[in-house]
C-alpha positions in Angstrom: 0.3 0.0 0.2 1.3 3.7 -1.1 2.2 5.9 1.8 1.5 9.8 1.6 3.8 12.4 2.7 2.0 13.6 6.2 5.4 12.7 7.5 7.5 15.3 4.9 4.6 17.7 5.8 5.3 18.0 9.4 9.1 17.9 9.2 8.6 20.9 6.6 6.5 23.0 9.0 9.1 21.7 11.8 12.5 23.3 9.9 10.6 26.6 9.2 10.0 26.5 12.7 13.3 25.5 13.8 14.6 28.7 11.7 12.4 30.6 13.5 10.3 31.7 11.0 7.0 30.8 9.8 6.3 28.7 6.4 5.2 29.6 3.1 2.3 28.0 2.0 1.2 28.7 -1.8 -2.4 27.7 -3.0 -3.0 27.5 -6.9 -5.7 25.7 -8.6 -5.2 23.0 -10.9 -5.4 23.2 -14.2 -4.8 27.2 -14.2 -4.5 28.2 -17.0 -3.9 24.6 -17.9 -3.2 21.6 -16.0 -0.1 21.4 -18.1 1.2 25.8 -17.1 -0.7 25.1 -13.4 2.0 22.6 -12.7 4.6 24.8 -14.0 3.5 27.8 -12.0 3.4 25.2 -8.8 7.1 24.2 -9.7 7.9 28.0 -10.0 6.0 29.5 -6.7 8.6 26.3 -4.9 11.4 27.6 -6.9 10.7 31.0 -5.6 10.6 30.2 -1.8 7.1 28.4 -1.2 7.7 25.6 1.6 4.2 24.0 1.1 2.0 24.4 -1.7 -2.4 23.3 -2.0 -3.4 22.8 -5.2 -7.3 23.4 -5.5 -9.7 21.1 -7.1 -11.9 23.2 -9.3 -15.4 23.1 -7.9 -18.2 25.0 -9.9 -19.6 26.5 -6.1 -16.7 27.7 -4.4 -17.9 28.6 -0.9 -15.2 29.7 0.6 -13.3 31.2 -2.7 -13.9 34.6 -4.1 -13.9 36.1 -7.2 -10.5 36.0 -8.4 -10.1 31.9 -7.7 -13.5 31.5 -8.9 -12.2 33.4 -11.7 -9.2 30.7 -12.0 -11.6 27.8 -11.1 -14.1 28.5 -14.1 -11.0 28.5 -16.5 -10.4 25.4 -15.0 -13.5 23.9 -15.3 -14.3 25.0 -18.8 -10.6 23.3 -19.9 -12.1 20.1 -18.3 -9.9 19.5 -15.3 -10.5 16.0 -13.8 -9.6 14.4 -10.6 -7.4 12.7 -12.8 -5.1 16.2 -13.7 -5.1 17.2 -10.2 -3.6 14.2 -9.4 -1.5 14.7 -11.7 -1.0 18.3 -11.0 0.6 16.7 -7.5 2.4 13.9 -8.4 4.3 16.2 -10.7 4.8 19.0 -9.0 5.8 16.7 -5.6 8.4 15.1 -7.7 10.1 17.9 -9.4 10.8 18.9 -6.2 10.5 17.2 -3.2 8.4 19.3 -1.4 5.3 18.9 0.3 1.9 19.2 -1.5 -2.0 19.5 -0.2 -4.8 19.4 -2.1 -8.0 22.2 -1.4 -11.3 20.6 -1.9 -14.7 20.9 -1.2 -16.3 17.7 0.2 -19.0 16.5 -3.0 -16.2 15.9 -5.3 -14.5 13.2 -3.1 -17.9 11.7 -1.7 -19.0 11.5 -5.4 -15.2 10.2 -6.4 -15.3 7.3 -3.5 -12.8 7.8 -0.4 -11.0 4.8 -0.3 -9.9 5.5 -4.7 -9.4 9.3 -3.7 -7.3 8.8 -0.7 -5.6 5.8 -2.7 -4.9 7.7 -5.6 -3.6 10.6 -3.6 -0.8 9.1 -1.4 0.2 7.0 -4.6 0.8 10.7 -5.9 2.9 11.4 -3.4 0.7 13.7 -1.4 1.2 15.1 1.5 -2.7 15.3 2.6 -6.1 17.2 2.0 -7.4 20.6 3.3 -11.2 20.0 3.7 -12.7 23.3 4.4 -16.3 22.4 4.3 -16.2 18.5 6.0 -18.0 18.8 9.2 -15.8 17.6 11.8 -18.5 15.0 13.2 -19.1 13.7 9.7 -15.2 13.3 9.0 -14.3 9.9 10.6 -14.9 7.8 7.3 -12.4 10.1 5.8 -10.3 9.9 8.8 -9.9 6.2 8.9 -8.9 6.2 5.1 -6.8 9.2 5.4 -4.8 8.2 8.1 -3.8 4.6 6.5 -2.6 6.0 3.3 -0.6 8.4 5.6 -2.5 12.0 4.6 -3.1 14.9 6.9 -6.6 15.9 7.4 -6.4 20.2 7.9 -9.5 21.5 9.0 -10.4 24.8 9.0 -11.1 27.2 11.9 -12.6 31.0 11.6 -12.6 33.8 14.3 -16.4 32.8 14.8 -15.4 29.3 16.8 -15.9 28.9 19.8 -12.7 27.7 22.1 -14.5 24.5 22.7 -15.3 24.1 19.1 -11.6 24.7 18.5 -10.8 21.6 20.6 -12.9 19.2 18.8 -11.6 20.4 15.3 -7.7 20.7 16.7 -8.3 17.0 17.9 -9.7 15.5 14.8 -7.1 17.2 12.6 -3.8 16.8 11.9 -0.6 18.2 9.9 -1.8 21.6 10.9 -4.7 23.6 11.6 -6.1 26.4 8.6 -6.6 29.3 10.5 -9.4 31.7 8.7 -8.5 35.3 9.4 -11.8 36.6 9.2 -15.1 35.7 8.8 -15.7 35.9 4.8 -14.2 34.5 1.1 -10.8 34.3 0.4 -8.9 37.6 -1.7 -6.5 40.5 -0.8 -7.4 42.7 1.6 -5.7 45.6 3.0 -5.4 44.4 6.6 -5.0 41.0 8.2 -5.8 41.7 11.1 -6.2 41.3 14.9 -8.9 38.5 14.5 -6.4 36.3 12.9 -3.4 36.6 16.3 -6.2 35.9 18.9 -7.8 32.6 16.9 -4.3 31.3 16.4 -3.5 32.0 19.8 -7.3 30.2 21.5 -6.4 27.6 18.4 -2.9 26.6 20.0 -4.4 26.4 23.5 -5.6 23.9 22.4 -3.4 21.8 20.5 0.2 21.2 19.6 -0.1 21.6 15.7 1.1 24.2 13.7 -1.3 26.5 12.9 -1.2 28.4 9.6 -3.3 31.6 8.8 -4.8 32.8 5.6 -7.5 34.7 3.5 -6.1 38.0 3.0 -2.4 37.6 2.9 -1.2 39.3 -0.3 2.4 41.1 -0.2 5.4 40.9 1.8 4.2 43.4 4.7 1.3 41.4 5.4 3.5 37.6 5.7 5.7 39.5 8.3 2.8 40.8 10.1 1.3 37.3 10.1 4.6 35.3 10.5 4.8 37.3 13.5 2.3 35.3 15.1 1.7 32.3 13.1 3.8 29.1 12.0 2.7 29.0 8.1 1.0 31.6 6.4 -1.0 30.8 3.2 -1.3 33.1 0.1 -3.7 32.2 -2.9 -5.3 35.0 -4.5 -2.1 36.8 -4.9 -0.3 34.1 -6.7 -3.9 33.6 -8.9 -4.0 37.3 -9.4 -0.7 37.2 -11.2 -1.7 34.9 -13.7 -4.5 36.0 -14.5 -2.8 39.5 -15.0 -0.3 37.9 -17.2 -2.9 37.2 -19.3 -2.2 33.8 -21.3 1.4 34.9 -21.3 3.1 32.0 -20.1 6.6 33.0 -19.3 5.5 36.0 -18.0 2.9 34.3 -15.7 5.9 32.4 -13.9 8.1 34.9 -13.3 5.2 36.7 -11.6 4.0 33.8 -9.4 8.3 33.0 -8.9 9.1 36.7 -7.7 5.8 37.2 -5.4 7.5 33.7 -3.6 10.6 35.4 -3.4 9.1 38.5 -1.9 6.5 36.5 0.1 9.8 34.0 1.2 11.8 37.1 2.3 8.6 38.4 4.6 8.3 35.1 6.6 11.9 35.1 7.0 12.2 38.8 8.3 12.6 38.7 12.3 9.6 41.1 13.4 
């Protein structure tokens, strides 16, 4: 049986901590701008300095995603992206870099595909796990059983509205790291990441030893530095996607843009605050 790379994910986050910095986690959807273009973009982001990449599984009704990621998902879906393409994206990105690659997906596509099949294929591709923003913890036992069997992390999302008791339930069930959504609402770049994120990290850490990584709203090195001051990882998605959209089909320009952004953000998470 093939085993996924949850250990690689844990080791990568521990290494960042040992270097007294936050990890840089980038998000890019599979199949955008094309399947091959998406794989090239992930390699470029790793090349620029990302520690971990989340590969988005494009979905027609993305509840957590703002307009930028929705636009990219739409392009990927119109291009005919399939779960097999998501698995190939994970496999090629991990094989080329040796770095941890997760899949971020809503529950419905996994449910339809089959949990055993999905976890087995993700582990075989070298995946490190899944981020599941809309899977309720109390309904996650079957998923977690298969994920554990295949060496995959199950990353749950917590929000500022999560009460302490609820945080404890979520973090007890999760593995790999905890995804702390910095604000209520959808993904997108923001002017400020805000106080609520620091408070959420503090409250989440009180319930768990898992690393706490903050996403939603981080788009530049200054914000990355701010979040790195209190979180174990900084998650950036929309800003990378926007760079590719701005390249408007010029693949070389898009790859240069995401590589440069990764380098700026990697510097941001390394600056002592």
